[in-house]
N, C-alpha and C positions, 0 to 999 in steps of 0.2 A: 523357296524350300525351307520348311520348318526344321530347326536343328533337332538332331536325334538326342533324346534324353535316355542314355543307356542304363540298362539294368545290370550290366556287368561293370567291373572296374574299368573306367576310361581315364587314362592318365595323360595329361597334356604337359609337355616339357618345353620350357622356353628359357631364355637368358642370354647374356652376352657371350658366355663361354661354357663349355662342358655339356651342351645339350645332347650331342650324339653319345658321349661317354656315359652320361647318366641314363639315357634311354637303354643303352646296351647292358648296363649293370642291372637295371630293373628287369629287363627281358631275361637275362641269364638266371635270375632268382626265380621268376614266375614259372619258367620252363621246367624247373625241378619238380613242381607239383602239377602244373597244367600243360597239357600237350598243345592245345589250340590257343595260341596267343598271337595277335597281330601287332606288328611294330612297323614304324617308318623304316623304309629301306634307305641305307646310307644316310645322307643328309638331305633327302628330298623333302623339304619342310615348308613348301609353299602351300597356300590354301587349296590349290588344285590337287595337290598330293593328299591333303587331309580328306578332301571329297572322295578321292578314289579309295582310300583306306576305309572310310566309313561305309562305302558301298560294298566293301568286301565282308563286312561283319555278318556272320550267320549265327543261328541259335546255338551252334556247337562251340562257338568261341567263348573262352573264359575271361579274356581281358584284351584291351587294346591300348597300346602305348604310342602316342603321337608326338613326334618332335615338331614344334611349331615355331617358325620364324616370324616374329612379330615386328614387322616394319612399321614405318610412321603412319601410313594410310591403309594399307591392305591387310594388316594383321588381324583386324576384327573379322575378316571374311572366313577365317578358320571356323569361327563359332556359328556360322550360318549352317554348318553341317553337323556339329556335335557340341554338347555342353559337357566337358570333362567333369567328373566328380572328384578327381584329384588334379590339382594344378601345382606344378613345380616351377619356380623362378630361380635358376641356378645362381645368377649374379647380375649386376648392372654395371657394365663397364664401357670401354671406348670402342669396342668392335663396331664396325659400320657407322662410326660416329658421324661421318659426313652425310650419310643417308638418313640419320635419325635426329637432325636438327642441331648438330654441333654443340650439344650440352648434355651433361649427365642427367639433368632434370627432364629433358626431352626424351632421353633414352628410358628413364624410369617410367615416364608416362606411357611410352610405347609398350613396355613390358607389363604395365599395370592393366592392359587390355585383358590379360588372362584373368585377373581378379574380377574385372567388370562383367565378363561374359561366361565364365565357368559356372557350374552349378552353385548357386548361392548358399546352399546347405552342404557343400562338399568340403574337402580338406585342402588347404593351401599350405605349401611347404616353401620356406625361404631360408636363405643362407645367413645365419646370424653373424658370421665372420666378415661378411661383405658390408662395409660401411655405407656404400651407395644404395644397398637394398632398403635402407631406412627411408628412402625417398619414394618407395612403392606405396600406392594408395590402398593401404590395408585397413584403414579406420572404419570404412563402411562395410567391410566383409563380415557377414553374419555366420559363416561356417566355422570350421575348426582351423585355427592358425597354428602350424607346427614349425618349429625351428630346428635346424641342424648346425653344428659348429665344431670347430677344433679349438680355437683360442678363446672364443666367447662362450659363456654359459648358454646351453641350448637343451631342448627336450631330448634330442638325440645327439650326444656329444662323444667324440672320439678322444681317447686318452692313451698314453703310453705308445705313441706312434713310433715305429722303428722301421728303418730301411733294412731290408734283407737282400740277399744276393739276387733273388728273382721276384721281388715285389715288396709290399708293405704289410706290416702287421699292426693291429691296433685293438683297443678294447672299447666296448660300449655297454652301458648298463641297460638291460632289458628285463622287465618283470622283476625288478629288485635283485637282479643277479648280473655279475660281470661276465660278459661273453667276449671271447676272443675271435677275431676275424683276420683274414688275409686276402689281399688283392694282388693279382699278378701284373701289376703296373706300378708306376712310381709317382711320387709327388703328393704333398699335403692336399692340393686342390683335388686330386683324385680320391683321397679319403673323404672329402666333402661330397663328391659325386656318389661315392659308395654309400654314404650316410643317407642320402635321399632314397636310395634303393632299399636300404635296411628299414627306414621309417615307413615306406609304402608297404613293404612285406610284413612288417610287424602289425600294421593296422589291418592287413588282410589275413591275419592269424597264421602266418607262416612260422614255423619253429626256427629257433636259432641255428639248428643243424642244417635245415633246408637253406637258410640264408648263407651259411658258410659254404655249402656245396655250390650254390649258385654263383657266389662271388669267386670261388676258385676256378669255376668253369668259364669265367668271363674272358672274352677275347677282345683285346684292344682294337678299336677301329684302325684301319690302315693309316699310317703316317701321323699317328697321335702318340707321341712318346714311345715309338717302337725302338727297342734296344737291339742292335745288331752286333754280334761279336765280329771283330776284325782280326787279322793276323797280327803278330808281334804284340800280343797282350793289349790290344786296343779295342775301343768300343765306339760305335756310331749311335747317336740318339737322333732318330728321324722323327721330327715333329713338324713336318712341312705342310700339313694340311691347310693351316691358316695361321695368322698372327695378329695380335694387338699388344699394346704395352703390358697388360696384365698377364697374358699367356706367355709372352716372352720372358718376363721376370720369373714366372712359375717354372718354365723350362730351364732357366739358368740355375734356379735352386736345385732342380733335379741333377743337372750337370755337376754342381758342386758336391753333392752327396755321392753320386756314382763315380766321380772323378777323384775321390780321396786317394792320395798316393800316386796319382797319374797327372800327366800334363794336360791341362784343359784348354780346348780351343773352341771357338764359336764361329759359325758361318751364318750370317743373318741377312736375309733379303728385306727390301723395303716393306713397310707395313702400309697397306693401302686402305682406302675408304675411311680415313680418319678425319677428312675435311679440315676445318680450321685448327684441329687439334694435332695435325700431322707433325709440325715442327716440334711442338712440346712433347708429344708422345715419343718421338725418336730420341729426343734429348734425355728423357727420363730413362730410357733403356741404356743410353750411353753412360750416364752417371752411375746406373746400377752395375753395369759391367766394370766400370772403373773401381767400384768398391769391392769387387770380388777378385780372387787370385786367378784370373784367366790369363793364360800365357800369351795367346794370340787371338786377334779378332779379324775376321774376314767379312767384308760388307759387299753386298751386291745390290745395285740399283741407285738411282739418283737421290731418292729421299733418304736412303741410309747414310748419306754423308753427314746428316745431322747427328747421327749416333757417334760418328768419329769426332766431330767438333766438341760435343759434350763430354765424351770420354777423355779427350786430351785436356780440356779445360779443368776436368776433375783430377788430373794428375796421372792419367794413364800414359805409358811411354808411346810416343808417336811412332817409333820404329817397329812396334809390335802390332800395328793396325794397318790393314791393307784394304783399299776400296777398288771396286770393279763395276764396269757396266757391260763387260764382255764375258760371257760365261766360260768360254774356252780359256781365256787368260786366268780367270779365277781357278779353274781346274788345274792348270799348269802350276800355279803358285801353291795350291794345296798339295800337289805331289811332292813339291820341294820340302814342305814343312811338316807333313804328317809322317812320322817315323815309327817309333815304338812307344808302348806304354802311354798312348794318348786316349783321351775321351773327346769326341768331336760332336757338338750339337749343331744340327742344321735346322733352321727355322725361317719362316717368311710367309707372307701372304700368298694365298693359293695362286693368284695370277702371276706371281714372280717365278713360278716354276721351280722352286727350290728342291722339288722331288727329283729333278734331273741331276742335281748336285749330290743328293743323298744316294741316288742310284749309282752315280759315278764312283763315289767313295766305296760303296758296297762291292762293286765289281772289281775295282782296282786293288782293294785290300781284303778281298774275300779270304776268310779263314779256311785253311785246308783241313779237310776231315781226316 
């Protein structure tokens, strides 16, 4: 089957983290002006899903947004069906490390398949803040290379980032004018994801007001930094869809911001598919937690014990960290320790089922209307 060379904007989104969120941001903006837009459903991002989505494209469609999981061997099969004219690589990290060759260089090679097989005259967007993205094979790319960033200088750069009660505000220079934006979710990493959407929309000649409206209408995918009010002036941060060291650290940063003036607690399940990086990855999280003023740490799963060891070695009080391999026991302990004025982050790899713990907390501490 020859790959489709689309006449409409065809946007391929890959990366170690933020694919679904970035896809959702882009879709939310494009829908402001265009009624018929195809996007990947949920996180169904295998080549067979790309094939089905390409088969859905009709002359009435204005754009297609495809989340693409680029694994070590099968990733290039996405491009048997379509050659995106916009390619986004959100980041290069340790997610699925064990499946991608146990090295950042191997992961970068896997993500570089986007560069190799997308429309060579198209537009490639990368994250300037991500140091590992420098390993992407961009040198031979003949199209337009566009950067986004928060801390590093980039073509589309966010400034004056602020946490608000219900989301984040930031500014971006577009057409030599400073534009204000708001997203109804949290974290600097999500500002980066929104910048990808702004960059795409800007190149498709959407107005800043259309971008603002689209970003405001964005609905966070389920279990990705969903903030749930609890009783007794407490909050639950449900980020249980998946986990790797980078995404856990990003979620902890959100916890610290949303938890200002509150007692901060974390519930973390093992991070899976890290391969030979597993021990080191969990220890990185342990040291990071020790450097923050987190009151209590609850760990679930065998691999999570490395978080405990590293946190204690870095000076975290042993009495404030609890480990479990039985979910019921974990839940009993949480009931003892979550009282009032708490912010609780629940995070872990998908197969650890941390969503059950988030659901338990939401039910047990449901805020009365």
